C-alpha positions, 0 to 999 in steps of 0.5 A, a space after each residue: 047821536 040819539 043812540 049815544 044819548 040813550 046810552 049816556 047817564 041821565 044828566 039830571 042826576 049829574 051835578 053841574 057844579 060842586 058849589 051849591 049856589 051855582 048848582 041851584 042857579 043853573 038848575 033854575 036856568 034850565 027850568 026857565 029855558 024849558 018854559 021858554 023864558 029866555 031872559 030868566 034863564 040867562 039871568 040864572 045862568 049868569 048867577 051860576 057863573 058868578 058863583 062858579 067862574 069855571 062852570 062851562 055849562 053856565 056860559 054855554 047855556 046862556 049863549 044858547 038862550 041868547 041864540 034862541 031869542 035871536 032865532 025866534 025873532 024876525 027883527 033884523 036888528 034884534 036878531 043881530 044883537 042877540 046872535 052877537 050876545 050869544 057869541 060873547 057867552 060862547 067865547 066865555 065858555 071857550 076861555 074856560 075850556 078850549 078843548 070842549 067842542 060844543 061852544 065852537 059849534 054853537 057859535 058857528 051856528 050863530 055866525 052862519 045865521 048872521 050870514 058870516 059864512 067864513 067865520 062860521 066855517 072857522 068855528 066849526 073847524 075849531 070844534 073838530 080840533 077841540 074834540 076830533 074823535 067825537 062824532 057829534 063834533 062833525 055835525 056843524 061843519 057837515 051841515 055848513 058844507 051842505 048849505 054852502 055847496 062845499 065838499 069835504 074830504 081827506 086825501 085818499 092815500 093808501 099803501 098798496 096791498 101785498 098782492 099789488 105789483 110795485 111800479 117803479 115808473 110811477 113811484 109806487 115802489 117807494 112804498 117799500 120805505 113805508 114798510 121798512 120804517 114801520 118795522 124799525 119803529 116796532 123794533 127800536 124807534 118807538 122806545 127811543 121816541 117814547 122812553 116812558 112807555 113800556 109797550 110798543 104801540 102805533 104812534 103819530 111819530 111812527 106813521 108820520 115818519 113812515 109816510 115822510 120816508 115815502 114822500 122823500 123818496 118820491 121827491 128825490 125820484 122826481 128831482 133826479 128825473 128817474 120818474 116823470 110823474 107820480 101815481 096821483 095819491 103819491 103826488 098828494 102825499 109829497 104835497 102834504 109833506 112839503 106843506 107840513 101837513 103830514 101829522 094833521 093828515 095822520 091824526 084826522 084821516 088815519 087815526 087808530 087807538 095808538 095814534 089818537 093817544 098822541 093827539 092832545 100833545 100835538 094839539 097843544 103845540 100845533 093848533 093852528 097847523 091843524 086848522 090850516 090842514 082843514 082849511 087848505 086840504 079838506 074843505 073844497 069850496 063850492 
């Protein structure tokens, strides 16, 4: 994270807003924050947001200043009031841009400091959903899991290598369906499903379709009695398919550059399913 910050442009040279009054106010707020004057900082951030109602950073920073006021106090009522005030500002930032991760993550910190463990967990998950291909996004949930003795882990499902012998007794031979499905996508199916694109790429639909074909074959074998028990990773694959979590699994656990291009469109129609994948599959309570 530190190396990423060093490689990024100097934020002091990047305007927060094109509206002069908003820019001046948020810079004033930043100076007050550095001095430790949280009240003056919040007042300046509020003016910035009044001048530019779409200024995400003004709402975010006001929430951060309220968080710092709460964090620095030992009075329980004062802490609770200002953590709540921070949450109001973070909610305002999210209403401006629901697909930036920072306000969710900061809000999760405030909730966890109040002892609201479940609510904090949900905000950290929502941060990941907002921006899953950003390393910073995972800091909140990782630290939450450490504090609360929870475990995090995607299912480990990998097609056997070319040198691995197929085993019809545990369903492993059904991975042939994965290979066949992906071959069909590279020839014709991609262009049927993505008519606006001129070159083939690995896609969410392809990967989910290929895994679904394996899961369906395994489910048929179990139902018919052809096999008595699946190899453990295939058991998980069948469950993911039955629960409707194949696409979230692919987007979070198996992304490449091609698959990642499909994330925003999927999130736009299935945000709740993405969240439930984390809550039901990835997070294992301590």
